[in-house]
C-alpha positions, 0 to 999 in steps of 0.5 A, spaced: 416 117 625 419 113 619 422 107 621 425 103 615 423 096 615 429 093 614 431 096 620 429 093 627 428 097 633 434 098 637 439 100 631 434 105 629 434 107 637 442 108 635 440 112 629 436 117 632 441 117 638 446 118 634 443 123 629 441 127 635 449 128 637 451 130 630 445 136 630 447 139 637 456 138 635 452 144 630 449 147 635 455 148 638 458 150 632 463 144 632 463 143 624 467 143 619 462 143 613 462 135 610 468 134 615 469 130 621 465 124 623 462 121 629 460 114 630 457 109 634 457 101 635 451 098 633 448 094 639 449 087 637 455 081 635 457 083 629 461 089 631 458 094 626 457 101 628 454 107 624 458 113 621 455 119 617 454 119 609 460 122 607 456 130 604 451 130 608 452 137 613 451 136 620 445 141 621 441 136 617 443 130 619 438 125 620 437 117 622 436 115 615 443 119 613 447 114 617 451 108 614 451 102 617 459 099 616 463 094 619 471 094 622 473 093 614 470 099 612 464 095 608 458 098 607 453 093 611 445 093 608 442 099 604 445 102 597 451 102 598 452 107 591 450 112 596 452 110 602 460 114 600 464 114 608 469 118 610 475 114 608 479 117 614 474 117 619 473 109 617 481 109 620 481 113 625 474 110 628 476 103 626 481 104 631 478 106 636 472 101 636 476 094 635 481 096 640 477 099 646 470 096 647 468 100 652 469 106 648 461 105 643 461 113 641 468 116 638 467 124 636 472 127 632 472 135 630 476 140 627 474 146 631 478 153 631 480 152 638 481 145 638 486 146 632 490 151 635 491 148 642 493 141 637 499 146 634 502 148 641 508 144 644 505 144 651 498 142 648 492 142 653 495 147 659 491 146 667 489 153 667 481 152 667 477 147 672 474 144 664 482 142 663 482 139 669 478 134 668 483 131 663 489 132 668 493 126 667 487 123 662 489 126 656 493 123 649 496 125 644 498 123 637 503 126 632 501 128 626 502 123 619 498 127 614 491 125 613 489 118 616 488 115 610 493 109 612 490 103 616 497 102 618 496 108 622 491 105 627 496 101 631 500 108 633 492 111 634 490 106 639 497 105 643 497 113 644 490 113 646 491 108 651 486 107 657 484 115 655 477 118 653 480 124 649 486 125 645 489 131 641 491 130 635 497 134 633 496 139 628 490 136 626 484 137 632 480 134 638 478 126 639 473 124 644 469 118 646 465 114 651 461 108 653 454 112 651 452 118 646 451 122 653 458 120 656 462 122 648 459 129 648 460 131 656 468 129 654 468 133 647 464 138 650 469 139 656 474 139 652 472 144 646 470 149 651 477 148 655 481 149 648 477 155 647 479 158 654 487 157 653 486 160 646 483 166 649 487 166 656 493 166 651 491 172 647 491 176 653 498 176 654 499 176 661 502 171 665 497 165 667 496 162 674 497 155 674 493 151 680 499 146 685 500 139 682 495 138 689 489 141 686 490 139 678 489 131 681 484 132 686 480 136 681 481 131 675 479 125 681 473 130 683 469 130 675 470 122 676 466 122 683 460 118 685 454 122 681 458 123 675 454 119 670 447 122 673 450 129 672 452 126 664 445 124 663 442 130 666 447 134 662 444 130 655 437 131 656 438 139 658 442 139 652 438 135 647 432 140 650 436 145 645 433 141 639 427 139 641 424 142 636 428 138 630 426 131 633 421 129 627 427 131 623 433 128 625 429 121 627 427 120 620 
């Protein structure tokens, strides 16, 4: 597989992993043309992260399409003239990477179900097992317009708090994790929970809500000892869906 000489093996591996995540987000129909973004921290002391080159559709994302930027949004290395990044993506993701060193991968989506729940006053309802993964662990951020102002970073971080997932009101979803696998697991469950909620509400029937005790228990069960092993198995299973694309995305 092709690897540019100016990129070391550690960064190239991170690029391949992030490119595969972009392809999987496309596979599960969580894309919005060239908008939305996924970032991954580059291992090392420089506080850089990888983000998509603006204009590349997720289905076609390659390791070489990813752009390395610093916390000020400056392109690091490469040809900056062809390395345009989404300004809103920089604002949202840099805020989280700067404030939360435990979150190495951040995913932001604009799915129909995610945007629909983001527009509902009650937010995510505890009506499905997928939703209960986030019970007491989901943040909300009030819409302030397209995220172009650096001032918003402070409020984003304050609203996220210690959580790994957040609903951006009137906007979409955000999920993060210590690794690509963990971030993918978060966004997959959050997206499915939103889909279930929209479909349940469309039935125009009274909803059944579990007791507070069961809600709290279920949220704790998602963090049981074997959770990391399950998340890694899920990631490997998901990668098998795009195994025939590896030569393409890792180029």
